[in-house]
N, CA, C and O atoms as a GROMACS GRO file, in nm:
protein
  632
    1MET      N    1  -3.828   9.457  15.610
    1MET     CA    2  -3.823   9.425  15.562
    1MET      C    3  -3.823   9.390  15.464
    1MET      O    4  -3.776   9.280  15.433
    2ARG      N    5  -3.891   9.500  15.356
    2ARG     CA    6  -3.896   9.482  15.233
    2ARG      C    7  -3.783   9.536  15.112
    2ARG      O    8  -3.738   9.498  15.004
    3LEU      N    9  -3.772   9.627  15.190
    3LEU     CA   10  -3.631   9.700  15.115
    3LEU      C   11  -3.477   9.676  15.180
    3LEU      O   12  -3.365   9.706  15.139
    4LEU      N   13  -3.538   9.590  15.333
    4LEU     CA   14  -3.350   9.468  15.308
    4LEU      C   15  -3.372   9.366  15.132
    4LEU      O   16  -3.316   9.346  15.025
    5VAL      N   17  -3.489   9.331  15.208
    5VAL     CA   18  -3.519   9.252  15.031
    5VAL      C   19  -3.444   9.314  14.912
    5VAL      O   20  -3.378   9.289  14.811
    6LEU      N   21  -3.473   9.370  14.956
    6LEU     CA   22  -3.456   9.512  14.822
    6LEU      C   23  -3.279   9.536  14.763
    6LEU      O   24  -3.219   9.532  14.656
    7ALA      N   25  -3.258   9.554  14.859
    7ALA     CA   26  -3.142   9.647  14.893
    7ALA      C   27  -3.043   9.516  14.853
    7ALA      O   28  -2.942   9.546  14.789
    8LEU      N   29  -3.070   9.316  14.896
    8LEU     CA   30  -3.014   9.255  14.886
    8LEU      C   31  -3.005   9.176  14.737
    8LEU      O   32  -2.963   9.072  14.686
    9LEU      N   33  -3.080   9.308  14.706
    9LEU     CA   34  -3.144   9.165  14.486
    9LEU      C   35  -2.997   9.303  14.396
    9LEU      O   36  -2.965   9.420  14.416
   10PRO      N   37  -2.950   9.184  14.293
   10PRO     CA   38  -2.900   9.272  14.190
   10PRO      C   39  -2.979   9.423  14.165
   10PRO      O   40  -3.097   9.424  14.130
   11ARG      N   41  -2.890   9.568  14.189
   11ARG     CA   42  -2.974   9.637  14.095
   11ARG      C   43  -3.023   9.545  13.938
   11ARG      O   44  -3.141   9.520  13.965
   12VAL      N   45  -3.014   9.520  13.882
   12VAL     CA   46  -3.105   9.498  13.671
   12VAL      C   47  -3.143   9.379  13.796
   12VAL      O   48  -3.052   9.376  13.879
   13ALA      N   49  -3.260   9.280  13.826
   13ALA     CA   50  -3.297   9.197  13.901
   13ALA      C   51  -3.448   9.329  13.999
   13ALA      O   52  -3.570   9.338  13.989
   14ARG      N   53  -3.341   9.402  14.081
   14ARG     CA   54  -3.502   9.519  14.019
   14ARG      C   55  -3.605   9.592  13.924
   14ARG      O   56  -3.710   9.649  13.894
   15MET      N   57  -3.479   9.539  13.907
   15MET     CA   58  -3.546   9.696  13.751
   15MET      C   59  -3.618   9.542  13.699
   15MET      O   60  -3.733   9.540  13.742
   16ALA      N   61  -3.593   9.442  13.636
   16ALA     CA   62  -3.713   9.374  13.569
   16ALA      C   63  -3.909   9.402  13.655
   16ALA      O   64  -3.964   9.405  13.765
   17SER      N   65  -3.945   9.416  13.489
   17SER     CA   66  -4.124   9.386  13.512
   17SER      C   67  -4.148   9.311  13.433
   17SER      O   68  -4.129   9.313  13.311
   18ILE      N   69  -4.215   9.203  13.533
   18ILE     CA   70  -4.291   9.047  13.498
   18ILE      C   71  -4.404   9.117  13.384
   18ILE      O   72  -4.453   9.222  13.424
   19ARG      N   73  -4.442   9.078  13.266
   19ARG     CA   74  -4.566   9.204  13.224
   19ARG      C   75  -4.646   9.056  13.218
   19ARG      O   76  -4.750   9.063  13.153
   20GLN      N   77  -4.624   8.953  13.261
   20GLN     CA   78  -4.756   8.781  13.199
   20GLN      C   79  -4.620   8.614  13.265
   20GLN      O   80  -4.504   8.579  13.281
   21VAL      N   81  -4.841   8.555  13.279
   21VAL     CA   82  -4.663   8.504  13.359
   21VAL      C   83  -4.802   8.384  13.174
   21VAL      O   84  -4.901   8.398  13.102
   22GLN      N   85  -4.674   8.274  13.215
   22GLN     CA   86  -4.747   8.103  13.146
   22GLN      C   87  -4.700   7.982  13.278
   22GLN      O   88  -4.593   7.984  13.338
   23VAL      N   89  -4.838   7.860  13.303
   23VAL     CA   90  -4.856   7.795  13.385
   23VAL      C   91  -4.803   7.684  13.285
   23VAL      O   92  -4.876   7.645  13.194
   24THR      N   93  -4.682   7.635  13.302
   24THR     CA   94  -4.716   7.534  13.265
   24THR      C   95  -4.717   7.378  13.335
   24THR      O   96  -4.647   7.341  13.429
   25PHE      N   97  -4.786   7.324  13.284
   25PHE     CA   98  -4.783   7.148  13.360
   25PHE      C   99  -4.711   7.051  13.281
   25PHE      O  100  -4.712   7.054  13.158
   26ASP      N  101  -4.679   7.005  13.316
   26ASP     CA  102  -4.622   6.798  13.266
   26ASP      C  103  -4.685   6.765  13.241
   26ASP      O  104  -4.788   6.811  13.290
   27SER      N  105  -4.704   6.643  13.132
   27SER     CA  106  -4.830   6.604  13.108
   27SER      C  107  -4.834   6.483  13.017
   27SER      O  108  -4.771   6.476  12.911
   28THR      N  109  -4.910   6.389  13.066
   28THR     CA  110  -4.855   6.275  12.999
   28THR      C  111  -5.009   6.296  12.811
   28THR      O  112  -5.004   6.281  12.689
   29GLU      N  113  -5.101   6.333  12.907
   29GLU     CA  114  -5.163   6.408  12.764
   29GLU      C  115  -5.223   6.491  12.743
   29GLU      O  116  -5.340   6.513  12.776
   30PRO      N  117  -5.099   6.597  12.641
   30PRO     CA  118  -5.120   6.773  12.720
   30PRO      C  119  -5.317   6.825  12.673
   30PRO      O  120  -5.399   6.888  12.740
   31GLU      N  121  -5.331   6.750  12.508
   31GLU     CA  122  -5.452   6.855  12.461
   31GLU      C  123  -5.500   6.747  12.587
   31GLU      O  124  -5.437   6.793  12.683
   32ARG      N  125  -5.572   6.636  12.635
   32ARG     CA  126  -5.741   6.633  12.712
   32ARG      C  127  -5.732   6.700  12.837
   32ARG      O  128  -5.821   6.742  12.912
   33LEU      N  129  -5.504   6.704  12.853
   33LEU     CA  130  -5.602   6.829  12.987
   33LEU      C  131  -5.624   6.949  12.963
   33LEU      O  132  -5.692   7.028  13.029
   34ALA      N  133  -5.576   6.964  12.881
   34ALA     CA  134  -5.587   7.071  12.811
   34ALA      C  135  -5.737   7.127  12.822
   34ALA      O  136  -5.762   7.221  12.898
   35HIS      N  137  -5.849   7.056  12.733
   35HIS     CA  138  -5.982   7.121  12.724
   35HIS      C  139  -6.048   7.044  12.934
   35HIS      O  140  -6.157   7.053  12.993
   36PHE      N  141  -5.912   6.980  12.975
   36PHE     CA  142  -6.042   6.940  13.095
   36PHE      C  143  -6.059   7.110  13.123
   36PHE      O  144  -6.154   7.174  13.078
   37TRP      N  145  -5.960   7.165  13.198
   37TRP     CA  146  -5.878   7.271  13.235
   37TRP      C  147  -5.943   7.381  13.112
   37TRP      O  148  -5.989   7.451  13.202
   38CYS      N  149  -5.986   7.455  12.985
   38CYS     CA  150  -6.044   7.488  12.903
   38CYS      C  151  -6.199   7.492  12.987
   38CYS      O  152  -6.252   7.602  12.972
   39ALA      N  153  -6.270   7.409  13.059
   39ALA     CA  154  -6.359   7.398  13.069
   39ALA      C  155  -6.425   7.373  13.208
   39ALA      O  156  -6.548   7.372  13.213
   40VAL      N  157  -6.343   7.351  13.336
   40VAL     CA  158  -6.255   7.426  13.462
   40VAL      C  159  -6.326   7.526  13.437
   40VAL      O  160  -6.438   7.549  13.483
   41LEU      N  161  -6.216   7.642  13.305
   41LEU     CA  162  -6.218   7.830  13.405
   41LEU      C  163  -6.258   7.861  13.290
   41LEU      O  164  -6.280   7.981  13.274
   42GLY      N  165  -6.281   7.771  13.173
   42GLY     CA  166  -6.393   7.914  13.071
   42GLY      C  167  -6.261   7.951  12.953
   42GLY      O  168  -6.237   8.058  12.897
   43TYR      N  169  -6.205   7.849  12.943
   43TYR     CA  170  -6.036   7.899  12.824
   43TYR      C  171  -6.120   7.823  12.757
   43TYR      O  172  -6.216   7.746  12.764
   44GLU      N  173  -6.021   7.895  12.670
   44GLU     CA  174  -6.030   7.831  12.508
   44GLU      C  175  -5.908   7.865  12.451
   44GLU      O  176  -5.827   7.958  12.453
   45VAL      N  177  -5.928   7.737  12.392
   45VAL     CA  178  -5.834   7.660  12.251
   45VAL      C  179  -5.780   7.787  12.190
   45VAL      O  180  -5.879   7.827  12.128
   46PRO      N  181  -5.676   7.883  12.167
   46PRO     CA  182  -5.681   7.969  12.063
   46PRO      C  183  -5.622   7.885  11.899
   46PRO      O  184  -5.595   7.773  11.855
   47THR      N  185  -5.628   8.082  11.840
   47THR     CA  186  -5.708   8.008  11.686
   47THR      C  187  -5.584   8.012  11.664
   47THR      O  188  -5.484   8.082  11.684
   48PRO      N  189  -5.655   7.823  11.570
   48PRO     CA  190  -5.456   7.773  11.463
   48PRO      C  191  -5.411   7.906  11.497
   48PRO      O  192  -5.458   7.998  11.564
   49PRO      N  193  -5.295   7.887  11.421
   49PRO     CA  194  -5.205   7.894  11.370
   49PRO      C  195  -5.188   7.983  11.180
   49PRO      O  196  -5.268   7.934  11.099
   50ASP      N  197  -5.115   8.074  11.133
   50ASP     CA  198  -5.205   8.037  11.002
   50ASP      C  199  -5.237   7.945  10.840
   50ASP      O  200  -5.152   7.863  10.805
   51GLY      N  201  -5.315   7.958  10.784
   51GLY     CA  202  -5.280   7.860  10.711
   51GLY      C  203  -5.364   7.664  10.755
   51GLY      O  204  -5.359   7.558  10.694
   52PHE      N  205  -5.433   7.708  10.891
   52PHE     CA  206  -5.472   7.576  10.908
   52PHE      C  207  -5.641   7.591  11.003
   52PHE      O  208  -5.701   7.675  11.071
   53ALA      N  209  -5.657   7.481  10.964
   53ALA     CA  210  -5.816   7.511  10.996
   53ALA      C  211  -5.802   7.481  11.160
   53ALA      O  212  -5.808   7.566  11.249
   54THR      N  213  -5.784   7.356  11.175
   54THR     CA  214  -5.785   7.392  11.336
   54THR      C  215  -5.614   7.336  11.359
   54THR      O  216  -5.522   7.308  11.284
   55ARG      N  217  -5.637   7.341  11.520
   55ARG     CA  218  -5.551   7.266  11.674
   55ARG      C  219  -5.491   7.156  11.572
   55ARG      O  220  -5.394   7.110  11.633
   56THR      N  221  -5.497   7.111  11.484
   56THR     CA  222  -5.534   6.945  11.494
   56THR      C  223  -5.450   6.915  11.404
   56THR      O  224  -5.352   6.840  11.403
   57ASP      N  225  -5.510   6.999  11.310
   57ASP     CA  226  -5.422   7.020  11.103
   57ASP      C  227  -5.279   7.051  11.120
   57ASP      O  228  -5.190   6.976  11.081
   58TYR      N  229  -5.252   7.196  11.198
   58TYR     CA  230  -5.138   7.221  11.244
   58TYR      C  231  -5.044   7.146  11.314
   58TYR      O  232  -4.928   7.179  11.288
   59ASP      N  233  -5.060   7.009  11.437
   59ASP     CA  234  -4.947   6.874  11.517
   59ASP      C  235  -4.977   6.796  11.361
   59ASP      O  236  -4.892   6.736  11.294
   60ALA      N  237  -5.087   6.810  11.334
   60ALA     CA  238  -5.081   6.710  11.171
   60ALA      C  239  -4.921   6.740  11.204
   60ALA      O  240  -4.837   6.690  11.279
   61SER      N  241  -4.924   6.866  11.095
   61SER     CA  242  -4.787   6.941  10.978
   61SER      C  243  -4.693   6.946  11.043
   61SER      O  244  -4.624   7.044  11.018
   62LEU      N  245  -4.632   6.837  11.172
   62LEU     CA  246  -4.522   6.837  11.245
   62LEU      C  247  -4.482   6.766  11.232
   62LEU      O  248  -4.557   6.668  11.222
   63PRO      N  249  -4.306   6.735  11.214
   63PRO     CA  250  -4.279   6.606  11.238
   63PRO      C  251  -4.324   6.506  11.311
   63PRO      O  252  -4.392   6.556  11.400
   64ALA      N  253  -4.323   6.399  11.321
   64ALA     CA  254  -4.332   6.259  11.421
   64ALA      C  255  -4.306   6.277  11.531
   64ALA      O  256  -4.381   6.230  11.616
   65GLU      N  257  -4.264   6.303  11.545
   65GLU     CA  258  -4.145   6.308  11.684
   65GLU      C  259  -4.241   6.469  11.747
   65GLU      O  260  -4.327   6.421  11.821
   66SER      N  261  -4.260   6.627  11.747
   66SER     CA  262  -4.305   6.649  11.805
   66SER      C  263  -4.460   6.665  11.787
   66SER      O  264  -4.499   6.779  11.816
   67GLN      N  265  -4.562   6.576  11.745
   67GLN     CA  266  -4.666   6.553  11.774
   67GLN      C  267  -4.757   6.537  11.894
   67GLN      O  268  -4.757   6.425  11.945
   68GLY      N  269  -4.810   6.602  11.932
   68GLY     CA  270  -4.930   6.612  12.114
   68GLY      C  271  -4.791   6.566  12.191
   68GLY      O  272  -4.771   6.478  12.274
   69ARG      N  273  -4.685   6.685  12.117
   69ARG     CA  274  -4.675   6.671  12.227
   69ARG      C  275  -4.660   6.824  12.311
   69ARG      O  276  -4.601   6.813  12.418
   70ALA      N  277  -4.694   6.927  12.284
   70ALA     CA  278  -4.801   7.017  12.364
   70ALA      C  279  -4.938   7.083  12.288
   70ALA      O  280  -4.980   7.092  12.172
   71PHE      N  281  -4.975   7.118  12.411
   71PHE     CA  282  -5.069   7.261  12.360
   71PHE      C  283  -5.132   7.308  12.484
   71PHE      O  284  -5.098   7.267  12.595
   72VAL      N  285  -5.246   7.412  12.462
   72VAL     CA  286  -5.247   7.540  12.521
   72VAL      C  287  -5.351   7.539  12.495
   72VAL      O  288  -5.408   7.477  12.405
   73CYS      N  289  -5.409   7.640  12.605
   73CYS     CA  290  -5.596   7.704  12.648
   73CYS      C  291  -5.483   7.856  12.675
   73CYS      O  292  -5.361   7.867  12.666
   74ALA      N  293  -5.614   7.974  12.718
   74ALA     CA  294  -5.569   8.086  12.727
   74ALA      C  295  -5.722   8.141  12.774
   74ALA      O  296  -5.835   8.095  12.753
   75ASP      N  297  -5.675   8.262  12.849
   75ASP     CA  298  -5.857   8.302  12.905
   75ASP      C  299  -5.904   8.366  12.834
   75ASP      O  300  -5.891   8.477  12.885
   76PRO      N  301  -5.958   8.378  12.738
   76PRO     CA  302  -6.001   8.488  12.593
   76PRO      C  303  -6.067   8.655  12.697
   76PRO      O  304  -6.151   8.726  12.641
   77THR      N  305  -6.026   8.688  12.815
   77THR     CA  306  -6.049   8.764  12.824
   77THR      C  307  -5.947   8.867  12.820
   77THR      O  308  -5.960   8.986  12.791
   78GLY      N  309  -5.797   8.772  12.870
   78GLY     CA  310  -5.656   8.785  12.821
   78GLY      C  311  -5.610   8.876  12.994
   78GLY      O  312  -5.516   8.947  13.029
   79ALA      N  313  -5.711   8.833  13.050
   79ALA     CA  314  -5.692   8.900  13.187
   79ALA      C  315  -5.572   8.773  13.288
   79ALA      O  316  -5.475   8.793  13.361
   80GLY      N  317  -5.660   8.616  13.229
   80GLY     CA  318  -5.475   8.537  13.284
   80GLY      C  319  -5.387   8.444  13.266
   80GLY      O  320  -5.342   8.445  13.152
   81PRO      N  321  -5.348   8.366  13.331
   81PRO     CA  322  -5.284   8.310  13.296
   81PRO      C  323  -5.313   8.193  13.128
   81PRO      O  324  -5.402   8.112  13.103
   82ARG      N  325  -5.185   8.239  13.046
   82ARG     CA  326  -5.213   8.140  12.973
   82ARG      C  327  -5.118   7.977  13.005
   82ARG      O  328  -4.998   7.978  13.030
   83LEU      N  329  -5.211   7.836  12.997
   83LEU     CA  330  -5.175   7.771  12.982
   83LEU      C  331  -5.099   7.632  12.917
   83LEU      O  332  -5.169   7.550  12.856
   84HIS      N  333  -4.927   7.606  12.936
   84HIS     CA  334  -4.909   7.586  12.902
   84HIS      C  335  -4.872   7.362  12.894
   84HIS      O  336  -4.776   7.312  12.954
   85PHE      N  337  -4.968   7.282  12.812
   85PHE     CA  338  -4.974   7.153  12.841
   85PHE      C  339  -4.855   7.136  12.792
   85PHE      O  340  -4.852   7.186  12.680
   86GLN      N  341  -4.719   7.072  12.831
   86GLN     CA  342  -4.598   6.950  12.778
   86GLN      C  343  -4.634   6.820  12.789
   86GLN      O  344  -4.718   6.785  12.872
   87ARG      N  345  -4.573   6.734  12.706
   87ARG     CA  346  -4.598   6.620  12.724
   87ARG      C  347  -4.475   6.576  12.788
   87ARG      O  348  -4.375   6.644  12.766
   88VAL      N  349  -4.460   6.438  12.888
   88VAL     CA  350  -4.340   6.382  12.950
   88VAL      C  351  -4.366   6.285  12.936
   88VAL      O  352  -4.478   6.250  12.897
   89PRO      N  353  -4.244   6.186  12.971
   89PRO     CA  354  -4.244   6.039  12.926
   89PRO      C  355  -4.315   5.976  13.124
   89PRO      O  356  -4.365   5.870  13.162
   90GLU      N  357  -4.272   6.147  13.216
   90GLU     CA  358  -4.284   5.974  13.279
   90GLU      C  359  -4.447   6.038  13.417
   90GLU      O  360  -4.472   6.152  13.455
   91GLU      N  361  -4.478   5.979  13.432
   91GLU     CA  362  -4.588   5.980  13.526
   91GLU      C  363  -4.574   6.017  13.648
   91GLU      O  364  -4.500   5.974  13.736
   92LYS      N  365  -4.684   6.139  13.648
   92LYS     CA  366  -4.663   6.230  13.873
   92LYS      C  367  -4.662   6.144  13.968
   92LYS      O  368  -4.761   6.076  13.992
   93VAL      N  369  -4.567   6.137  14.028
   93VAL     CA  370  -4.550   5.987  14.147
   93VAL      C  371  -4.576   6.066  14.320
   93VAL      O  372  -4.586   5.994  14.419
   94VAL      N  373  -4.586   6.245  14.332
   94VAL     CA  374  -4.527   6.270  14.425
   94VAL      C  375  -4.640   6.420  14.430
   94VAL      O  376  -4.643   6.459  14.313
   95LYS      N  377  -4.735   6.521  14.522
   95LYS     CA  378  -4.767   6.593  14.595
   95LYS      C  379  -4.656   6.732  14.504
   95LYS      O  380  -4.535   6.757  14.513
   96ASN      N  381  -4.824   6.830  14.378
   96ASN     CA  382  -4.694   6.886  14.349
   96ASN      C  383  -4.636   6.989  14.438
   96ASN      O  384  -4.651   6.948  14.554
   97ARG      N  385  -4.595   7.066  14.438
   97ARG     CA  386  -4.546   7.185  14.516
   97ARG      C  387  -4.572   7.314  14.497
   97ARG      O  388  -4.577   7.412  14.572
   98VAL      N  389  -4.606   7.279  14.272
   98VAL     CA  390  -4.702   7.437  14.301
   98VAL      C  391  -4.838   7.414  14.297
   98VAL      O  392  -4.874   7.296  14.295
   99HIS      N  393  -4.945   7.526  14.296
   99HIS     CA  394  -5.116   7.442  14.251
   99HIS      C  395  -5.190   7.574  14.216
   99HIS      O  396  -5.148   7.690  14.213
  100LEU      N  397  -5.293   7.531  14.194
  100LEU     CA  398  -5.409   7.664  14.067
  100LEU      C  399  -5.458   7.596  14.229
  100LEU      O  400  -5.454   7.482  14.277
  101ASP      N  401  -5.512   7.748  14.285
  101ASP     CA  402  -5.702   7.784  14.324
  101ASP      C  403  -5.760   7.803  14.327
  101ASP      O  404  -5.767   7.870  14.429
  102VAL      N  405  -5.873   7.800  14.270
  102VAL     CA  406  -5.954   7.773  14.203
  102VAL      C  407  -6.118   7.842  14.241
  102VAL      O  408  -6.225   7.782  14.235
  103ARG      N  409  -6.092   8.004  14.284
  103ARG     CA  410  -6.139   8.090  14.340
  103ARG      C  411  -6.305   8.117  14.319
  103ARG      O  412  -6.354   8.220  14.274
  104VAL      N  413  -6.375   8.000  14.363
  104VAL     CA  414  -6.571   8.007  14.317
  104VAL      C  415  -6.608   8.078  14.476
  104VAL      O  416  -6.708   8.148  14.485
  105GLY      N  417  -6.542   8.062  14.569
  105GLY     CA  418  -6.617   8.042  14.701
  105GLY      C  419  -6.569   8.233  14.760
  105GLY      O  420  -6.616   8.273  14.867
  106THR      N  421  -6.481   8.324  14.678
  106THR     CA  422  -6.392   8.450  14.678
  106THR      C  423  -6.561   8.530  14.765
  106THR      O  424  -6.659   8.511  14.693
  107GLY      N  425  -6.589   8.592  14.870
  107GLY     CA  426  -6.644   8.703  14.934
  107GLY      C  427  -6.773   8.587  15.023
  107GLY      O  428  -6.868   8.614  15.097
  108LEU      N  429  -6.719   8.459  14.974
  108LEU     CA  430  -6.925   8.384  15.100
  108LEU      C  431  -6.747   8.288  15.172
  108LEU      O  432  -6.633   8.256  15.138
  109GLU      N  433  -6.881   8.280  15.332
  109GLU     CA  434  -6.858   8.291  15.454
  109GLU      C  435  -6.925   8.150  15.451
  109GLU      O  436  -7.018   8.129  15.374
  110GLY      N  437  -6.869   8.042  15.546
  110GLY     CA  438  -6.994   7.929  15.623
  110GLY      C  439  -7.043   7.890  15.529
  110GLY      O  440  -7.003   7.900  15.413
  111ASP      N  441  -7.177   7.820  15.586
  111ASP     CA  442  -7.273   7.726  15.489
  111ASP      C  443  -7.265   7.832  15.348
  111ASP      O  444  -7.180   7.823  15.260
  112GLU      N  445  -7.342   7.901  15.352
  112GLU     CA  446  -7.237   7.949  15.159
  112GLU      C  447  -7.177   7.897  15.072
  112GLU      O  448  -7.187   7.825  14.973
  113ARG      N  449  -7.059   7.993  15.178
  113ARG     CA  450  -6.952   7.912  15.143
  113ARG      C  451  -6.882   7.786  15.008
  113ARG      O  452  -6.831   7.778  14.896
  114LEU      N  453  -6.929   7.707  15.127
  114LEU     CA  454  -6.917   7.497  15.140
  114LEU      C  455  -7.024   7.492  15.031
  114LEU      O  456  -7.004   7.407  14.944
  115SER      N  457  -7.142   7.575  15.020
  115SER     CA  458  -7.212   7.537  14.948
  115SER      C  459  -7.199   7.533  14.774
  115SER      O  460  -7.225   7.460  14.678
  116ALA      N  461  -7.128   7.697  14.815
  116ALA     CA  462  -7.080   7.699  14.661
  116ALA      C  463  -6.993   7.609  14.584
  116ALA      O  464  -6.999   7.585  14.463
  117LEU      N  465  -6.928   7.572  14.653
  117LEU     CA  466  -6.705   7.542  14.690
  117LEU      C  467  -6.776   7.416  14.578
  117LEU      O  468  -6.760   7.419  14.456
  118GLN      N  469  -6.904   7.244  14.696
  118GLN     CA  470  -6.942   7.179  14.667
  118GLN      C  471  -6.947   7.160  14.551
  118GLN      O  472  -6.877   7.077  14.493
  119ALA      N  473  -7.076   7.269  14.470
  119ALA     CA  474  -7.141   7.251  14.326
  119ALA      C  475  -7.060   7.221  14.219
  119ALA      O  476  -7.064   7.134  14.132
  120GLU      N  477  -6.963   7.341  14.253
  120GLU     CA  478  -6.863   7.323  14.230
  120GLU      C  479  -6.777   7.209  14.154
  120GLU      O  480  -6.764   7.204  14.032
  121SER      N  481  -6.710   7.103  14.263
  121SER     CA  482  -6.636   7.032  14.305
  121SER      C  483  -6.756   6.908  14.188
  121SER      O  484  -6.710   6.842  14.095
  122ASP      N  485  -6.879   6.908  14.222
  122ASP     CA  486  -6.870   6.807  14.163
  122ASP      C  487  -6.966   6.856  14.046
  122ASP      O  488  -7.085   6.825  14.048
  123ARG      N  489  -6.921   6.918  13.965
  123ARG     CA  490  -6.931   7.043  13.864
  123ARG      C  491  -6.789   6.930  13.784
  123ARG      O  492  -6.801   6.827  13.717
  124LEU      N  493  -6.658   7.005  13.832
  124LEU     CA  494  -6.534   6.926  13.824
  124LEU      C  495  -6.541   6.810  13.818
  124LEU      O  496  -6.486   6.742  13.732
  125VAL      N  497  -6.627   6.758  13.934
  125VAL     CA  498  -6.568   6.526  13.881
  125VAL      C  499  -6.604   6.465  13.774
  125VAL      O  500  -6.548   6.378  13.708
  126ALA      N  501  -6.789   6.569  13.755
  126ALA     CA  502  -6.823   6.475  13.627
  126ALA      C  503  -6.743   6.526  13.503
  126ALA      O  504  -6.761   6.449  13.409
  127LEU      N  505  -6.647   6.649  13.466
  127LEU     CA  506  -6.544   6.652  13.405
  127LEU      C  507  -6.416   6.533  13.383
  127LEU      O  508  -6.318   6.514  13.312
  128GLY      N  509  -6.497   6.466  13.503
  128GLY     CA  510  -6.335   6.376  13.516
  128GLY      C  511  -6.246   6.379  13.708
  128GLY      O  512  -6.180   6.286  13.755
  129ALA      N  513  -6.278   6.515  13.780
  129ALA     CA  514  -6.166   6.572  13.843
  129ALA      C  515  -6.205   6.463  13.928
  129ALA      O  516  -6.291   6.378  13.900
  130ALA      N  517  -6.118   6.471  14.065
  130ALA     CA  518  -6.181   6.382  14.191
  130ALA      C  519  -6.155   6.494  14.308
  130ALA      O  520  -6.076   6.587  14.300
  131GLN      N  521  -6.239   6.462  14.419
  131GLN     CA  522  -6.309   6.561  14.504
  131GLN      C  523  -6.128   6.489  14.542
  131GLN      O  524  -6.060   6.427  14.460
  132VAL      N  525  -6.080   6.528  14.709
  132VAL     CA  526  -5.998   6.444  14.728
  132VAL      C  527  -6.048   6.485  14.976
  132VAL      O  528  -6.052   6.425  15.083
  133LYS      N  529  -6.065   6.603  14.924
  133LYS     CA  530  -6.060   6.592  15.062
  133LYS      C  531  -6.122   6.771  15.069
  133LYS      O  532  -6.090   6.861  14.992
  134VAL      N  533  -6.215   6.780  15.186
  134VAL     CA  534  -6.331   6.966  15.179
  134VAL      C  535  -6.151   6.991  15.341
  134VAL      O  536  -6.100   6.936  15.438
  135LEU      N  537  -6.145   7.065  15.287
  135LEU     CA  538  -6.081   7.144  15.500
  135LEU      C  539  -6.146   7.260  15.545
  135LEU      O  540  -6.099   7.366  15.505
  136HIS      N  541  -6.255   7.263  15.628
  136HIS     CA  542  -6.356   7.325  15.669
  136HIS      C  543  -6.276   7.461  15.728
  136HIS      O  544  -6.168   7.498  15.682
  137ALA      N  545  -6.338   7.521  15.822
  137ALA     CA  546  -6.298   7.623  15.779
  137ALA      C  547  -6.276   7.600  15.987
  137ALA      O  548  -6.332   7.519  16.062
  138ASP      N  549  -6.161   7.725  16.022
  138ASP     CA  550  -6.082   7.705  16.149
  138ASP      C  551  -6.047   7.807  16.222
  138ASP      O  552  -5.964   7.810  16.313
  139GLY      N  553  -6.135   7.921  16.165
  139GLY     CA  554  -6.108   8.030  16.256
  139GLY      C  555  -6.051   8.130  16.214
  139GLY      O  556  -6.064   8.245  16.257
  140VAL      N  557  -5.953   8.075  16.085
  140VAL     CA  558  -5.817   8.044  16.084
  140VAL      C  559  -5.873   8.168  15.903
  140VAL      O  560  -5.892   8.277  15.850
  141ASP      N  561  -5.868   7.983  15.898
  141ASP     CA  562  -5.922   8.059  15.680
  141ASP      C  563  -5.996   8.030  15.668
  141ASP      O  564  -6.028   7.953  15.758
  142GLU      N  565  -6.073   8.042  15.591
  142GLU     CA  566  -6.196   7.968  15.545
  142GLU      C  567  -6.213   7.845  15.448
  142GLU      O  568  -6.131   7.815  15.361
  143SER      N  569  -6.311   7.790  15.471
  143SER     CA  570  -6.398   7.656  15.382
  143SER      C  571  -6.216   7.630  15.273
  143SER      O  572  -6.121   7.705  15.299
  144CYS      N  573  -6.205   7.540  15.184
  144CYS     CA  574  -6.103   7.501  15.045
  144CYS      C  575  -6.183   7.317  15.007
  144CYS      O  576  -6.217   7.226  15.083
  145ILE      N  577  -6.186   7.331  14.854
  145ILE     CA  578  -6.162   7.144  14.891
  145ILE      C  579  -6.085   7.164  14.787
  145ILE      O  580  -6.068   7.253  14.703
  146VAL      N  581  -6.000   6.960  14.835
  146VAL     CA  582  -5.933   6.996  14.764
  146VAL      C  583  -5.892   6.891  14.598
  146VAL      O  584  -5.921   6.772  14.589
  147MET      N  585  -5.820   6.973  14.482
  147MET     CA  586  -5.901   6.828  14.399
  147MET      C  587  -5.805   6.795  14.351
  147MET      O  588  -5.712   6.875  14.341
  148GLN      N  589  -5.797   6.694  14.316
  148GLN     CA  590  -5.712   6.635  14.174
  148GLN      C  591  -5.768   6.646  13.966
  148GLN      O  592  -5.884   6.628  13.926
  149ASP      N  593  -5.669   6.674  13.892
  149ASP     CA  594  -5.724   6.675  13.794
  149ASP      C  595  -5.761   6.558  13.712
  149ASP      O  596  -5.826   6.468  13.763
  150ILE      N  597  -5.721   6.551  13.575
  150ILE     CA  598  -5.763   6.417  13.485
  150ILE      C  599  -5.632   6.410  13.565
  150ILE      O  600  -5.648   6.364  13.678
  151GLU      N  601  -5.536   6.437  13.542
  151GLU     CA  602  -5.411   6.326  13.551
  151GLU      C  603  -5.346   6.339  13.689
  151GLU      O  604  -5.224   6.342  13.701
  152GLY      N  605  -5.422   6.347  13.784
  152GLY     CA  606  -5.380   6.358  13.944
  152GLY      C  607  -5.311   6.556  13.989
  152GLY      O  608  -5.296   6.606  14.101
  153ASN      N  609  -5.295   6.596  13.901
  153ASN     CA  610  -5.229   6.689  14.020
  153ASN      C  611  -5.339   6.806  14.038
  153ASN      O  612  -5.428   6.863  13.976
  154GLU      N  613  -5.255   6.805  14.198
  154GLU     CA  614  -5.391   6.893  14.269
  154GLU      C  615  -5.448   7.003  14.235
  154GLU      O  616  -5.404   7.020  14.121
  155PHE      N  617  -5.510   7.081  14.257
  155PHE     CA  618  -5.612   7.225  14.288
  155PHE      C  619  -5.669   7.208  14.415
  155PHE      O  620  -5.680   7.105  14.483
  156CYS      N  621  -5.729   7.400  14.451
  156CYS     CA  622  -5.770   7.399  14.524
  156CYS      C  623  -5.922   7.437  14.500
  156CYS      O  624  -5.902   7.479  14.386
  157LEU      N  625  -6.013   7.449  14.512
  157LEU     CA  626  -6.096   7.566  14.497
  157LEU      C  627  -6.194   7.632  14.633
  157LEU      O  628  -6.288   7.575  14.687
  158ASP      N  629  -6.155   7.730  14.657
  158ASP     CA  630  -6.036   7.776  14.676
  158ASP      C  631  -6.229   7.961  14.730
  158ASP      O  632  -6.198   8.074  14.768
   0.00000   0.00000   0.00000
């Protein structure tokens, strides 16, 4: 099947090689949401551009209509994708079509896995997240917990 799919793609598409991925979130408060995800993932706010002591100082130097429009956070090891948060005027109204899985239960099963997931859920709820539901192992999939971040974006503790 893979060969068939590759044969149907234009030659240029097959030659492309993706080096990095950035995940972008629409948001009403980009900086606040970025700091939430920094705390969830152990990410950091990148250093400000040259000539600025803080990212806040940099933001204040932008034209008024651009201030607060975006914020980023990044994996300090460089292994994970950069997260970009952009201000949009509309509120979130429907379920996400794409979501993050925060992998805290990797290699764990049964009660041990569920305990690790619940402990992480408790930590994130203290940061402002909401636990939506616990999905218990069903013989095919292991347990996971569906969560919402501080702006209502769904993600899973997996």
